C-alpha positions as CSV (number, residue, x, y, z in Angstrom):
1,M,168.3,131.5,137.9
2,A,168.0,131.5,134.2
3,N,171.1,131.5,132.0
4,K,171.8,133.7,128.9
5,L,169.4,131.7,126.8
6,A,166.3,133.0,128.5
7,N,165.7,135.8,126.1
8,E,166.5,133.9,122.9
9,R,163.9,133.6,120.1
10,S,164.6,129.9,119.4
11,P,162.4,127.5,121.3
12,Y,165.3,125.0,121.4
13,L,167.6,127.5,123.1
14,R,164.9,128.6,125.5
15,Q,164.3,124.9,126.5
16,H,167.8,125.1,128.1
17,A,167.4,128.4,129.8
18,H,166.9,126.9,133.3
19,N,169.7,124.3,133.0
20,P,172.3,124.7,135.7
21,V,174.8,124.9,132.8
22,D,175.9,128.5,132.1
23,W,174.9,128.4,128.5
24,H,175.6,131.2,126.1
25,P,174.1,131.6,122.6
26,W,176.7,131.6,119.8
27,S,178.0,135.2,119.9
28,A,181.1,137.3,119.9
29,E,180.7,137.8,123.6
30,A,180.9,134.0,124.3
31,L,184.0,133.6,122.1
32,E,185.7,136.7,123.7
33,K,185.0,135.3,127.2
34,A,186.7,132.0,126.2
35,K,189.8,133.9,125.0
36,Q,190.0,136.1,128.0
37,E,189.7,133.2,130.5
38,N,191.7,130.8,128.3
39,K,188.9,128.2,128.4
40,L,187.9,125.7,125.9
41,L,184.5,126.0,124.3
42,I,181.8,123.4,124.4
43,V,179.7,123.9,121.2
44,S,176.5,121.9,121.7
45,I,174.2,121.8,118.7
46,G,170.6,120.4,118.3
47,Y,167.1,121.4,117.4
48,S,163.7,121.5,119.1
49,A,162.2,118.3,117.6
50,C,165.4,116.2,118.3
51,H,164.5,113.4,120.7
52,W,168.0,112.5,121.7
53,C,168.8,116.2,122.3
54,H,166.0,116.2,124.9
55,V,167.4,112.9,126.4
56,M,170.9,114.3,126.8
57,E,169.5,117.5,128.3
58,K,167.7,115.5,131.0
59,Q,170.6,113.2,131.7
60,S,173.5,115.6,131.6
61,F,172.6,119.3,131.3
62,E,170.2,119.1,134.2
63,N,172.8,117.2,136.3
64,D,174.4,119.6,138.8
65,A,177.7,117.8,139.0
66,I,178.1,117.7,135.2
67,A,177.0,121.3,135.0
68,Q,179.6,122.3,137.5
69,T,182.3,120.7,135.4
70,M,181.1,122.4,132.2
71,N,180.9,125.8,133.9
72,K,184.3,125.5,135.7
73,F,186.5,124.4,132.9
74,F,184.6,125.5,129.7
75,V,182.5,128.2,128.1
76,P,179.4,126.3,127.1
77,I,177.6,127.5,123.9
78,K,174.2,126.1,122.8
79,V,173.3,126.4,119.1
80,D,170.0,125.8,117.3
81,R,171.2,124.2,114.1
82,E,168.2,125.4,112.2
83,E,168.9,129.0,113.2
84,R,172.7,128.8,112.6
85,P,173.2,126.1,109.9
86,D,176.6,127.7,109.1
87,V,177.9,126.8,112.5
88,D,176.3,123.4,112.4
89,Q,177.9,122.8,108.9
90,I,181.5,123.5,110.2
91,Y,181.3,121.3,113.3
92,M,179.4,118.5,111.6
93,I,182.3,118.3,109.1
94,A,184.7,118.3,112.0
95,V,182.9,115.5,113.9
96,Q,182.6,113.4,110.7
97,L,186.3,113.8,110.1
98,M,187.1,112.7,113.7
99,T,184.6,109.9,114.1
100,N,183.3,108.9,110.6
101,A,179.8,109.6,111.9
102,G,177.5,112.5,112.7
103,G,174.1,113.5,113.9
104,W,172.3,115.4,116.6
105,P,172.9,116.3,119.3
106,L,176.3,117.3,118.0
107,H,179.1,118.3,120.3
108,A,182.4,119.9,119.5
109,I,185.0,120.9,122.1
110,C,187.1,123.7,120.7
111,L,190.0,126.0,121.3
112,P,189.0,129.5,122.5
113,D,189.1,130.7,118.9
114,G,186.6,128.1,117.8
115,R,188.9,125.5,116.2
116,P,187.7,122.0,117.2
117,I,189.8,119.4,119.0
118,Y,187.2,116.8,120.0
119,G,183.7,115.9,119.0
120,G,180.8,113.4,119.1
121,T,177.1,113.2,119.1
122,Y,175.1,111.7,122.1
123,F,177.0,110.9,125.2
124,K,175.8,109.0,128.2
125,P,176.1,111.1,131.4
126,Q,179.1,109.2,132.9
127,D,180.9,109.2,129.5
128,W,180.3,113.0,129.1
129,Q,181.6,113.8,132.5
130,H,184.7,111.6,132.1
131,T,185.4,113.1,128.6
132,L,185.2,116.7,129.9
133,L,187.5,116.0,132.8
134,E,190.1,114.3,130.6
135,I,190.0,117.1,128.1
136,A,190.2,119.8,130.8
137,K,193.3,118.0,132.2
138,M,194.9,117.8,128.8
139,W,194.3,121.6,128.2
140,E,195.9,122.4,131.5
141,E,198.9,120.1,131.2
142,T,199.7,119.8,127.4
143,P,197.8,122.6,125.5
144,Q,200.2,122.4,122.6
145,V,198.9,118.9,121.8
146,A,195.4,120.4,121.4
147,I,196.6,123.3,119.3
148,E,198.6,121.1,116.9
149,Y,195.6,118.8,116.5
150,A,193.3,121.7,115.9
151,E,195.5,123.0,113.1
152,K,195.4,119.6,111.3
153,L,191.7,119.2,111.8
154,T,190.9,122.7,110.6
155,A,193.0,122.1,107.5
156,G,190.8,119.0,106.9
157,I,187.7,121.1,107.3
158,H,188.9,123.6,104.7
159,Q,189.6,120.8,102.2
160,A,186.3,118.9,102.7
161,E,184.0,119.1,99.6
162,Q,186.5,121.4,97.9
163,L,186.2,120.6,94.1
164,P,188.8,121.2,91.5
165,I,187.8,123.2,88.4
166,S,187.0,120.8,85.6
167,V,186.8,121.1,81.8
168,I,183.2,121.4,80.6
169,P,182.4,118.4,78.5
170,E,181.2,118.9,75.0
171,T,178.1,116.9,75.7
172,Y,176.4,114.8,78.4
173,T,174.9,111.5,77.4
174,L,172.3,109.0,78.3
175,D,175.1,106.6,79.2
176,D,176.2,109.1,81.9
177,L,172.8,108.9,83.4
178,Q,172.7,105.1,83.2
179,D,176.1,104.9,84.9
180,I,174.6,106.8,87.8
181,V,171.3,105.0,88.0
182,R,172.6,101.4,87.6
183,P,174.4,101.1,90.9
184,W,171.8,103.3,92.6
185,K,169.0,100.8,91.7
186,A,170.9,98.0,93.4
187,T,170.0,99.7,96.7
188,F,166.2,99.4,96.2
189,D,164.0,97.5,98.6
190,Y,161.5,95.7,96.4
191,K,159.6,94.3,99.4
192,D,158.9,97.5,101.4
193,G,159.8,100.3,99.0
194,G,162.5,102.9,99.2
195,Y,166.0,101.7,99.9
196,D,167.0,98.4,101.5
197,R,168.0,99.8,104.9
198,A,166.7,101.1,108.2
199,P,165.9,103.6,109.4
200,K,164.0,104.8,106.3
201,F,163.9,108.5,105.3
202,P,161.6,109.7,102.6
203,L,164.3,111.6,100.7
204,P,161.8,113.4,98.3
205,N,164.4,114.7,95.9
206,N,165.8,111.2,95.2
207,W,162.3,110.0,94.2
208,L,161.7,113.1,92.2
209,F,164.8,112.3,90.1
210,F,163.7,108.7,89.6
211,L,160.2,109.8,88.6
212,R,161.5,112.3,86.0
213,F,164.2,110.1,84.7
214,G,161.9,107.1,84.6
215,A,159.4,109.1,82.5
216,L,162.0,110.6,80.1
217,S,163.7,107.2,79.6
218,Q,160.4,105.3,79.5
219,D,161.8,102.9,82.2
220,Q,158.6,101.3,83.4
221,D,160.3,99.2,86.1
222,L,161.9,102.3,87.6
223,L,158.5,104.1,87.6
224,D,156.8,101.2,89.2
225,H,159.3,101.2,92.1
226,V,158.9,105.0,92.5
227,H,155.1,104.6,92.8
228,F,155.4,101.4,94.9
229,S,157.6,103.4,97.3
230,L,155.3,106.4,97.4
231,E,152.3,104.2,98.2
232,K,154.2,102.5,101.0
233,M,155.1,105.8,102.5
234,A,151.6,107.2,102.3
235,N,150.1,104.0,103.7
236,G,152.8,103.6,106.4
237,G,152.9,104.8,110.0
238,I,155.4,107.5,108.9
239,Y,152.3,109.3,107.6
240,D,149.8,110.7,110.1
241,H,146.5,109.1,108.9
242,V,144.5,111.1,111.4
243,G,145.8,114.6,111.0
244,G,147.9,114.6,107.8
245,G,151.6,115.1,107.2
246,F,154.7,113.0,107.4
247,A,157.1,112.3,110.2
248,R,160.8,112.7,109.6
249,Y,161.7,109.0,109.2
250,S,160.7,105.5,110.3
251,V,163.0,103.6,112.7
252,D,162.2,100.3,110.9
253,G,162.6,99.1,107.4
254,R,158.8,99.1,106.5
255,W,157.8,102.7,107.1
256,H,155.8,101.6,110.2
257,V,157.1,103.2,113.4
258,P,158.2,106.8,112.9
259,H,160.4,109.2,114.8
260,F,157.3,111.3,115.3
261,E,158.7,114.8,114.8
262,K,157.1,116.6,111.8
263,M,159.4,118.9,109.9
264,L,158.2,121.7,107.5
265,Y,161.0,120.9,105.0
266,D,160.0,117.3,104.6
267,N,156.3,118.0,104.1
268,A,157.0,120.9,101.8
269,Q,158.9,118.7,99.4
270,L,156.5,115.7,99.7
271,I,153.6,117.9,98.7
272,G,155.4,118.6,95.4
273,L,156.6,115.0,94.9
274,Y,153.1,113.5,95.4
275,S,151.6,116.2,93.2
276,E,154.0,115.4,90.4
277,A,153.6,111.6,90.9
278,Y,149.8,112.2,90.5
279,Q,150.4,114.0,87.3
280,Q,152.4,111.1,86.0
281,R,150.1,108.3,87.3
282,P,146.8,109.7,88.9
283,T,145.7,107.9,92.0
284,L,143.2,109.0,94.7
285,L,145.8,108.1,97.4
286,Y,148.2,110.8,96.1
287,K,145.5,113.4,95.8
288,R,144.3,112.6,99.4
289,T,147.8,112.7,100.8
290,V,148.5,116.1,99.3
291,A,145.2,117.5,100.4
292,E,145.5,116.2,104.0
293,T,149.1,117.3,104.3
294,I,148.2,120.8,103.1
295,A,145.2,120.9,105.5
296,W,147.5,120.0,108.4
297,L,150.0,122.7,107.4
298,T,147.5,125.5,107.0
299,R,145.6,124.5,110.2
300,E,148.5,123.9,112.6
301,M,151.7,125.4,111.1
302,K,150.7,128.8,109.5
303,A,151.5,132.0,111.3
304,P,149.3,135.1,111.2
305,N,152.0,136.9,109.1
306,G,151.6,134.4,106.2
307,G,154.7,132.4,106.9
308,F,154.9,128.9,108.4
309,Y,156.5,127.5,111.5
310,S,159.3,124.9,111.5
311,A,158.4,121.7,113.3
312,L,156.3,119.8,115.8
313,D,158.1,117.8,118.5
314,A,158.1,114.0,118.6
315,D,157.2,114.0,122.3
316,S,154.2,115.0,124.3
317,E,154.0,114.7,128.1
318,G,157.6,113.4,127.9
319,V,156.6,110.4,125.8
320,E,157.6,109.9,122.2
321,G,154.6,109.5,119.9
322,K,152.0,109.7,122.7
323,Y,149.9,112.2,120.8
324,Y,149.7,110.0,117.7
325,T,149.3,106.4,118.9
326,F,146.0,104.6,119.9
327,E,145.1,101.9,122.3
328,H,142.7,99.2,121.0
329,D,139.8,100.3,123.2
330,E,140.0,103.9,122.1
331,F,138.6,102.9,118.7
332,D,135.3,102.2,120.5
333,L,134.6,105.8,119.9
334,L,133.8,104.8,116.3
335,G,130.8,102.7,117.4
336,A,129.6,100.3,114.7
337,D,132.6,101.3,112.5
338,A,135.2,100.3,115.1
339,T,135.9,96.7,113.9
340,L,136.2,97.7,110.3
341,F,138.7,100.4,111.0
342,R,140.6,98.4,113.5
343,N,141.3,96.0,110.7
344,Y,142.0,98.8,108.2
345,Y,144.6,100.5,110.5
346,H,145.9,97.2,112.0
347,I,144.9,98.1,115.6
348,T,145.4,95.2,118.0
349,P,144.8,94.6,121.7
350,E,148.5,94.0,122.4
351,G,149.6,96.9,120.1
352,N,151.2,96.7,116.7
353,W,154.2,98.7,118.1
354,R,155.2,95.9,120.4
355,E,158.0,97.7,122.2
356,E,155.6,100.3,123.5
357,S,152.4,98.2,123.7
358,T,150.4,100.6,121.6
359,N,149.3,101.1,118.0
360,V,150.7,103.2,115.1
361,L,148.1,103.5,112.4
362,Y,149.1,102.1,109.0
363,V,147.3,100.7,105.9
364,S,148.2,97.6,103.9
365,Q,148.9,97.7,100.2
366,D,145.9,95.4,99.6
367,E,143.5,98.0,100.9
368,H,141.6,97.9,97.6
369,T,140.6,94.3,98.2
370,M,139.3,95.2,101.7
371,I,137.4,98.2,100.4
372,Q,135.7,96.1,97.7
373,E,134.8,93.4,100.2
374,A,133.2,96.0,102.4
375,G,131.1,97.0,99.4
376,F,132.5,100.5,98.6
377,S,133.7,102.1,95.4
378,E,137.0,104.0,95.8
379,E,135.2,107.4,95.8
380,E,132.6,106.2,98.4
381,W,135.4,104.8,100.6
382,H,137.3,108.2,100.3
383,D,134.2,110.1,101.7
384,Y,133.6,107.5,104.4
385,L,137.2,107.6,105.4
386,Q,137.2,111.4,105.8
387,E,134.3,111.0,108.3
388,I,136.2,108.5,110.3
389,K,139.4,110.5,110.3
390,Q,137.5,113.6,111.5
391,K,136.1,111.6,114.5
392,L,139.6,110.3,115.4
393,Y,141.0,113.8,115.0
394,S,138.4,115.4,117.2
395,Y,139.1,112.7,119.9
396,R,142.9,113.2,119.6
397,E,142.6,116.9,119.9
398,N,141.7,116.4,123.6
399,R,145.3,115.2,124.2
400,V,148.3,117.3,125.1
401,R,149.8,118.4,121.8
402,P,153.5,118.1,120.9
403,G,155.6,121.3,121.3
404,L,155.7,123.7,118.3
405,D,158.9,125.2,117.1
406,D,157.7,128.6,115.9
407,K,160.8,129.7,114.1
408,Q,160.1,130.8,110.5
409,I,163.0,129.8,108.4
410,V,163.1,131.3,104.9
411,T,164.6,128.2,103.2
412,W,161.8,126.0,104.5
413,N,159.1,128.5,103.7
414,A,160.5,128.8,100.2
415,L,160.4,125.0,99.8
416,L,156.7,125.1,100.8
417,M,156.0,127.9,98.4
418,K,157.3,125.6,95.6
419,G,155.2,122.7,97.0
420,F,152.0,124.8,97.0
421,V,152.7,125.9,93.4
422,D,153.3,122.3,92.3
423,A,150.0,121.2,94.0
424,Y,148.1,124.2,92.4
425,R,149.4,123.3,88.9
426,V,148.4,119.7,89.2
427,F,145.1,120.0,91.0
428,D,144.0,123.5,89.9
429,T,143.0,124.4,93.5
430,S,143.1,128.2,93.8
431,E,143.6,128.0,97.6
432,Y,147.0,126.3,97.0
433,L,148.1,129.2,94.8
434,Q,147.0,131.7,97.4
435,Q,149.1,129.9,100.1
436,A,152.1,130.2,97.8
437,I,151.5,133.9,97.3
438,D,151.1,134.4,101.1
439,I,154.6,132.9,101.6
440,A,156.1,135.1,98.9
441,E,154.6,138.2,100.6
442,F,155.8,137.0,104.0
443,I,159.3,136.8,102.7
444,R,159.1,140.1,100.9
445,Q,157.6,142.0,103.9
446,H,159.3,140.3,106.9
447,C,162.6,138.7,105.8
448,F,164.8,141.5,104.5
449,A,167.4,143.5,106.3
450,S,167.5,147.3,106.1
451,D,170.2,147.1,103.5
452,G,167.9,145.1,101.2
453,S,169.6,141.7,101.6
454,L,167.7,138.5,102.5
455,L,167.5,137.2,106.0
456,H,167.5,133.7,107.3
457,Q,164.4,134.3,109.4
458,P,162.6,137.5,110.5
459,A,164.8,139.7,112.7
460,D,164.1,139.7,116.4
461,E,165.1,141.9,119.4
462,N,168.4,140.0,119.7
463,R,169.9,140.0,116.2
464,E,169.5,139.7,112.4
465,I,170.8,136.5,110.9
466,A,171.9,137.1,107.3
467,G,170.5,134.8,104.7
468,F,172.5,131.8,103.6
469,L,172.8,130.5,100.1
470,D,169.9,128.1,100.6
471,D,167.6,131.0,101.7
472,Y,168.4,132.7,98.4
473,A,168.4,129.6,96.1
474,F,165.1,128.1,97.3
475,T,163.4,131.5,97.4
476,I,164.5,132.0,93.8
477,E,163.2,128.6,92.9
478,G,159.8,129.2,94.6
479,L,159.4,132.6,92.9
480,S,160.3,131.4,89.5
481,S,157.8,128.5,89.9
482,L,155.2,131.0,91.0
483,Y,155.8,132.9,87.8
484,E,155.3,129.8,85.7
485,A,152.0,129.2,87.4
486,T,150.7,132.8,87.1
487,F,152.7,134.5,84.3
488,D,152.9,137.4,86.8
489,E,156.4,138.9,86.1
490,Q,156.7,140.6,89.5
491,W,157.7,137.2,90.9
492,L,160.3,136.6,88.2
493,N,161.7,140.0,88.7
494,F,161.9,139.4,92.4
495,A,163.8,136.1,91.7
496,K,166.1,138.0,89.3
497,M,167.0,140.6,92.0
498,L,167.8,137.8,94.5
499,T,169.9,136.0,91.9
500,E,172.0,139.1,91.4
501,Q,172.5,139.4,95.1
502,A,173.4,135.7,95.4
503,I,176.1,136.0,92.8
504,Q,177.4,139.2,94.5
505,F,177.5,137.7,98.0
506,F,178.2,134.0,97.6
507,Y,179.9,133.4,94.3
508,D,183.7,133.2,94.1
509,D,184.9,133.8,90.6
510,E,188.4,132.5,91.3
511,Q,187.3,129.2,92.8
512,Q,184.2,129.1,90.5
513,T,181.9,128.0,93.3
514,F,179.2,129.3,95.5
515,Y,179.9,129.4,99.2
516,Y,177.2,128.7,101.8
517,T,177.8,131.9,103.7
518,S,177.8,135.4,102.4
519,S,181.0,137.4,101.9
520,T,179.5,140.0,104.3
521,S,178.6,137.5,107.1
522,E,180.4,136.6,110.3
523,K,183.7,134.9,109.6
524,L,183.9,131.4,111.0
525,I,187.0,129.1,111.1
526,A,186.3,128.0,107.5
527,R,184.0,129.2,104.6
528,K,182.5,126.1,103.0
529,S,180.3,125.2,100.0
530,E,177.3,122.9,100.3
531,I,177.6,120.6,97.3
532,M,176.0,117.2,98.3
533,D,172.3,116.9,98.3
534,N,170.7,115.6,101.5
535,V,167.1,115.4,102.8
536,I,167.0,119.0,101.5
537,P,168.8,119.4,98.1
538,A,172.1,121.3,98.4
539,S,172.1,125.1,98.1
540,A,174.7,124.9,95.3
541,S,172.7,122.4,93.2
542,T,169.5,124.5,93.6
543,M,171.4,127.7,92.7
544,V,172.9,126.0,89.6
545,R,169.4,124.8,88.5
546,Q,168.0,128.2,88.9
547,L,170.9,129.9,87.0
548,F,170.2,127.5,84.0
549,K,166.5,128.4,84.2
550,L,166.8,132.2,84.6
551,G,169.7,132.3,82.2
552,L,167.2,130.9,79.6
553,L,164.3,133.2,80.6
554,Y,166.4,136.4,80.7
555,D,168.9,135.4,78.0
556,K,171.8,136.0,80.4
557,Q,174.7,133.9,79.1
558,E,176.9,134.9,82.0
559,W,174.5,133.1,84.4
560,T,174.4,130.0,82.2
561,D,178.2,130.1,82.1
562,I,178.5,130.0,85.9
563,A,176.0,127.1,86.0
564,E,177.8,125.1,83.3
565,Q,181.1,125.4,85.0
566,L,180.0,124.6,88.5
567,F,178.0,121.6,87.1
568,A,181.0,120.4,85.3
569,N,183.0,120.6,88.6
570,V,180.5,118.3,90.3
571,F,179.7,116.0,87.4
572,P,182.5,113.4,88.1
573,Y,181.2,112.8,91.6
574,I,177.6,112.1,90.8
575,K,178.0,108.5,89.8
576,R,180.0,107.7,92.9
577,Y,176.9,108.1,95.1
578,G,173.7,109.1,93.3
579,S,171.6,109.5,96.4
580,A,173.8,112.4,97.6
581,Y,173.7,114.1,94.2
582,S,170.0,113.6,93.2
583,N,169.3,117.3,92.4
584,W,172.5,117.4,90.3
585,A,171.2,114.3,88.6
586,I,167.9,116.0,87.8
587,Q,169.9,118.8,86.1
588,L,171.9,116.2,84.2
589,A,168.7,114.7,82.9
590,E,167.6,118.1,81.6
591,L,171.0,118.6,79.9
592,V,170.7,115.2,78.2
593,Y,167.0,115.4,77.2
594,G,166.9,119.1,76.7
595,T,164.4,121.6,78.0
596,N,161.0,122.2,76.4
597,E,160.5,126.0,76.6
598,I,156.8,126.5,76.0
599,A,155.8,130.1,75.3
600,L,152.0,130.8,75.5
601,T,150.8,134.2,74.3
602,G,147.4,135.9,74.0
603,K,144.2,135.9,76.0
604,D,144.1,132.1,76.4
605,A,147.6,131.8,77.9
606,A,146.4,131.0,81.4
607,D,143.8,128.5,80.2
608,W,146.4,126.8,77.9
609,R,148.8,126.6,80.8
610,R,146.1,124.6,82.8
611,Q,145.6,122.3,79.8
612,L,149.3,121.8,79.5
613,D,149.6,120.9,83.2
614,Q,147.2,118.0,82.7
615,H,150.1,116.2,81.0
616,Y,153.4,115.1,82.6
617,I,156.3,116.8,80.9
618,P,159.1,116.7,83.5
619,N,161.6,118.8,81.4
620,K,159.4,121.8,80.6
621,L,159.7,125.5,81.2
622,T,156.5,127.5,80.8
623,L,156.2,131.3,80.2
624,G,153.5,133.5,78.8
625,G,151.0,136.3,79.0
626,T,149.8,139.2,76.9
627,K,152.5,141.7,77.9
628,S,156.0,140.7,78.7
629,T,159.6,142.0,78.8
630,L,161.1,138.5,78.5
631,P,163.3,137.9,75.4
632,L,161.5,134.7,74.5
633,L,158.2,136.6,74.4
634,S,159.4,139.7,72.6
635,N,157.6,140.3,69.3
636,R,155.0,137.7,70.4
637,Q,152.6,140.0,72.2
638,G,148.9,140.7,71.7
639,L,145.6,139.1,72.4
640,E,145.7,136.4,69.7
641,S,146.4,133.0,71.4
642,K,149.5,131.3,70.1
643,A,151.9,128.7,71.5
644,Y,155.6,128.2,70.7
645,L,157.9,125.3,71.5
646,C,161.6,126.3,71.8
647,R,164.6,124.1,72.1
648,N,168.3,124.9,71.9
649,S,167.7,128.5,70.9
650,T,165.3,127.5,68.1
651,C,161.5,128.1,68.2
652,S,158.7,126.4,66.3
653,L,156.2,128.1,64.1
654,P,153.2,129.5,66.1
655,Q,150.8,126.7,67.1
656,D,147.1,127.3,67.6
657,S,146.4,124.7,70.4
658,V,148.0,122.8,73.3
659,K,147.4,119.6,71.4
660,S,149.7,120.9,68.6
661,I,152.5,121.7,71.2
662,L,152.2,118.2,72.7
663,E,152.5,116.6,69.3
664,L,155.7,118.6,68.7
665,I,157.1,117.5,72.0
666,N,156.4,113.9,71.3
667,Q,157.8,113.8,67.8
């Protein structure tokens, strides 16, 4: 018999539909059942590409004895964290407060009203059974102990990441930036790139900050480490050399063996990062990495409605990485090329992934020497390599593919929209722009409620999930970027409309902060802000950056005022842990170095934008066209081509070429 997850839209929830556990989706019905029966809740949170989520399901949730305990004493609720990030946020904070650790699978045992009393991540089956029986006994014999603890823990959840309102500094300085960067640099791994730790996550926004700050401050050592790290990632096993795209992280310290799941949000950001890195220091590796990753996304992750799916699992046929790894003999398919490419990808008879006796493809930093010794120019090798990759890909396609999570999350699609725009502006490939427009149209046509508010994902037969702050913030960012690439003001007006909604639904004027959940959404045990940047930048930092940007474009001082105050509230915390505030640090760099507002008018505006994008100017804002309603372009209309550089509410005299604008910027 299937449980109540059988008709859910989420693949992760459906994976648990035939467990003997009487799972419920997160719903008012499940919470009411717990209250009526006076049972504790088990809130079990994960996602479809989570390896250890699958392990715990097999060990515990398919175990009849454990299922009997869960069903008898508790109301079990299964949550897809990607579908309900608000629920995940609350219980992640709770588990971190209780255990000083967090991750997935995430488990919280809660009072019938949802307040947590116990939590953890992965449990071995015997430990899970023992824990459940002990807590059930405690709830039966001494419920007041649980209630008192829940009150204290819930108070801690309310206080977590709650920022006092700070005085806005008169100015921010280069010293402020250096105070953040100095201790941050001490964590660098100069041998293998990235940070000196394992596992290793790409953390695209961290390296985007270092790239921009390194260029603005002319810190060559910092730029060198950024590029060294990006090369290590693109050459490492974390990158799929056969099909394109990056896995979520490597389990080791040298980017070799990945956790093989591929997430849309990582690849969306990495497309933008590698495009921008190419703009700063052009290399064929970066261009190839962007092109191959985009090819994978459009080939395997794009839905017919123009949006993109969420993730590919790590496992196939129940084995992690089986789809991606190669045995030594399998390279025989390359015929006379086999030996050369076994050496190139480090394929050995015993396997370079010793624990599993198989091979994860990776490339050495000294590949240039090997290419030269083989008698190829870099361009010739690139063409040759594509032929080899196609042969390996065709062979691999005969294998059982990893599972696809076909949810279409607005935040992640918006990140990809921005990634496509970045790639288009750097490489001037029209297909990339069209992909970005397709996502914008997907969001416009499929991701709005009947009341005109943004959704978190397209509605299904079960429910509509209202958009969270990140859905708004990243969609605004993607649309404003799309405007900068096209000068089509429909995208900017779309972004403006969403900004007005975001302020209405998420901004608290008294606390002077943005909450993660809308004022009209379901009320959970706490309403939290999302301040710290993670693998994905925080919704609050992204919203603040867009308010600064749109405040400039629309000359809306009230939006700039909100951004300035919230930034001032966060500013004292940035230097404490730069990696967790990297998007805030990007904004700080723009406040210190200023923004180059470049207005391009007349019939050559689009062509001049292309010329401008051949140069790396990390702190620029581009606007233009022949007809515009924007304040900066008022009285600057017509077909005659002119360019203006504006800084701090002051604009230059009209310039007659991009070269003249660049000279003004570099003065």
